[in-house]
C-alpha positions as CSV (number, residue, x, y, z in Angstrom):
1,M,184.4,69.5,177.0
2,R,187.7,68.5,177.9
3,C,189.1,65.6,178.5
4,S,192.4,63.6,177.8
5,V,193.5,61.7,174.9
6,A,192.8,58.3,176.9
7,E,189.1,59.5,177.5
8,R,188.2,60.5,174.5
9,K,189.4,57.0,172.9
10,I,187.2,55.4,175.0
11,I,184.2,57.5,174.3
12,S,184.6,57.5,171.1
13,Q,184.7,53.7,171.4
14,M,181.4,53.7,173.5
15,A,179.6,56.3,170.4
16,E,180.9,53.8,167.5
17,K,179.2,50.8,169.8
18,C,176.1,52.8,169.7
19,G,176.4,53.8,166.3
20,M,176.6,57.7,166.8
21,S,178.8,60.5,166.3
22,L,180.9,61.4,169.2
23,S,179.2,64.7,169.6
24,E,175.4,63.0,169.4
25,Y,177.0,60.4,172.1
26,C,177.9,63.4,174.5
27,R,175.2,64.9,174.3
28,R,172.2,62.3,174.4
29,Q,174.7,61.5,177.8
30,A,174.3,64.7,179.2
31,M,171.1,65.0,178.7
32,Y,169.3,61.7,179.6
33,G,172.3,59.9,181.8
34,K,172.4,57.2,179.5
35,V,172.6,55.9,175.9
36,T,171.4,52.5,175.1
37,A,173.4,50.6,172.6
38,I,171.6,49.4,169.2
39,P,173.1,46.8,167.1
40,K,173.7,47.9,163.6
41,L,171.4,46.1,161.4
42,S,172.6,44.1,157.7
43,S,171.3,45.5,154.6
44,S,169.1,42.5,154.4
45,E,167.3,43.7,157.6
46,I,166.9,46.7,156.7
47,E,164.9,45.6,153.2
48,Y,162.7,43.4,155.5
49,F,161.9,46.2,157.7
50,H,161.3,48.1,154.9
51,V,159.1,45.4,153.4
52,L,157.2,45.1,156.9
53,K,156.5,48.5,156.6
54,A,155.1,48.5,153.5
55,S,152.9,45.9,154.6
56,S,151.7,47.6,157.5
57,V,150.5,50.2,155.1
58,N,148.7,47.7,153.2
59,F,147.1,46.3,156.4
60,N,145.5,49.7,157.6
61,R,144.1,50.1,153.7
62,I,142.4,46.5,154.6
63,A,141.7,47.6,158.0
64,N,139.9,51.0,156.7
65,L,137.4,48.3,154.3
66,I,136.2,46.1,156.7
67,R,135.8,48.5,159.8
68,Q,132.1,48.3,159.2
69,K,131.9,44.8,158.9
70,D,134.0,43.0,161.4
71,P,135.2,45.0,164.6
72,M,136.7,42.0,165.9
73,L,139.2,41.3,163.1
74,V,140.0,45.6,162.7
75,G,141.6,45.2,166.4
76,E,143.7,42.2,165.4
77,I,144.9,44.2,162.4
78,R,145.5,47.0,164.4
79,E,147.7,45.1,166.9
80,L,149.6,43.9,164.1
81,V,150.2,47.3,162.4
82,T,151.3,48.7,166.4
83,K,153.9,45.6,166.2
84,L,155.0,46.1,162.9
85,T,155.5,50.3,163.3
86,Q,157.6,49.1,166.2
87,M,159.7,47.3,164.5
88,Q,160.2,49.7,161.8
89,K,161.2,52.4,164.0
90,R,163.8,50.4,165.1
91,I,165.8,51.1,162.1
92,V,165.4,55.2,162.1
């Protein structure tokens, strides 16, 4: 792809805001027509999400243990695990 120096600078800045390389940013723009910027997480936020991921695994184990005894509780635990998984995917 050819562009002027000024255009490259603007595109590079936009890619940086999205936390992507210039190539990845251009590829996603070409394929999907838009790129959503996700703010960078601090190291403490990343650690927090790693703890949440571990908690998600533990909740799954608990759900497996009580599946036969209280189906409503299993549903609530699955909902929580789904939310935790969605939060965890944010850092991947």
